[in-house]
C-alpha positions in Angstrom: 55.7 92.1 -128.0 56.0 95.6 -127.8 56.1 95.9 -123.9 58.5 93.3 -124.1 60.9 95.4 -126.5 60.1 98.2 -124.3 58.3 99.7 -127.7 56.0 102.5 -126.5 52.5 103.0 -128.6 51.4 106.2 -129.2 48.0 105.7 -130.2 46.1 102.5 -130.4 42.6 102.2 -132.3 39.6 99.5 -131.5 39.4 98.3 -135.2 36.2 97.0 -134.2 34.8 100.5 -133.4 36.8 102.4 -136.0 36.5 101.2 -139.5 38.8 102.6 -142.0 37.4 101.7 -145.7 38.7 102.5 -149.5 39.7 105.8 -149.5 39.7 106.4 -146.1 42.0 103.8 -145.8 44.2 105.1 -148.7 44.5 108.5 -146.6 45.9 106.9 -143.9 48.4 104.6 -146.0 49.4 107.0 -149.1 51.9 109.1 -146.8 54.0 106.3 -145.7 57.4 105.3 -148.0 56.9 101.1 -147.5 53.5 99.1 -146.8 54.3 95.7 -145.9 51.0 93.4 -145.5 51.0 90.0 -144.3 48.5 87.3 -145.5 48.8 83.9 -143.7 52.5 82.4 -144.7 53.4 85.1 -146.9 54.0 88.8 -147.0 54.1 91.3 -149.5 56.6 94.6 -149.5 54.7 97.6 -151.5 56.4 101.1 -152.5 53.5 104.0 -151.8 52.2 105.6 -154.6 49.1 106.3 -157.0 50.0 103.7 -159.3 49.8 100.7 -156.7 46.8 102.1 -154.9 44.3 99.7 -156.3 47.1 96.8 -155.7 47.7 97.7 -152.2 44.1 98.4 -150.7 43.6 95.1 -152.2 46.2 93.3 -149.9 45.3 96.0 -147.4 41.7 95.6 -146.8 39.8 92.1 -145.3 36.7 90.8 -146.2 34.4 93.3 -145.0 36.3 95.9 -146.9 37.8 97.3 -143.7 41.8 98.0 -143.2 42.8 94.8 -142.0 44.2 94.3 -138.1 46.4 95.0 -136.8 47.7 97.8 -138.9 51.2 99.4 -137.0 52.9 102.2 -138.2 56.6 102.6 -137.4 57.8 105.5 -138.5 57.4 106.0 -142.2 56.7 102.2 -142.8 53.2 100.6 -142.4 52.7 96.6 -141.4 49.4 95.6 -141.8 47.8 92.0 -140.9 50.2 89.2 -139.0 52.6 87.1 -140.1 55.2 85.6 -137.6 58.1 85.8 -140.1 57.0 89.6 -141.5 57.3 90.7 -137.4 60.2 89.3 -136.4 61.6 91.4 -139.3 60.3 94.4 -139.2 59.4 95.0 -135.6 61.5 93.0 -133.6 
């Protein structure tokens, strides 16, 4: 999808080798303006802030407690997980 849109990736991290849990994940996410999390047929949009930390992490971390993949940062926005509608709206 990214190559087709001529979007270059600055960094690619193998999620099976690099695990970001609770505080590590929050350290990455907290500096963004907006976090969009896709899960199944739904996606949620969060404004970043300390008061939303628990809710954001609840949606952003998978069953193993790691940051869900794929996670894409576009500017000051993070897109986490996968949902067709979400990707069409925010990535394409």
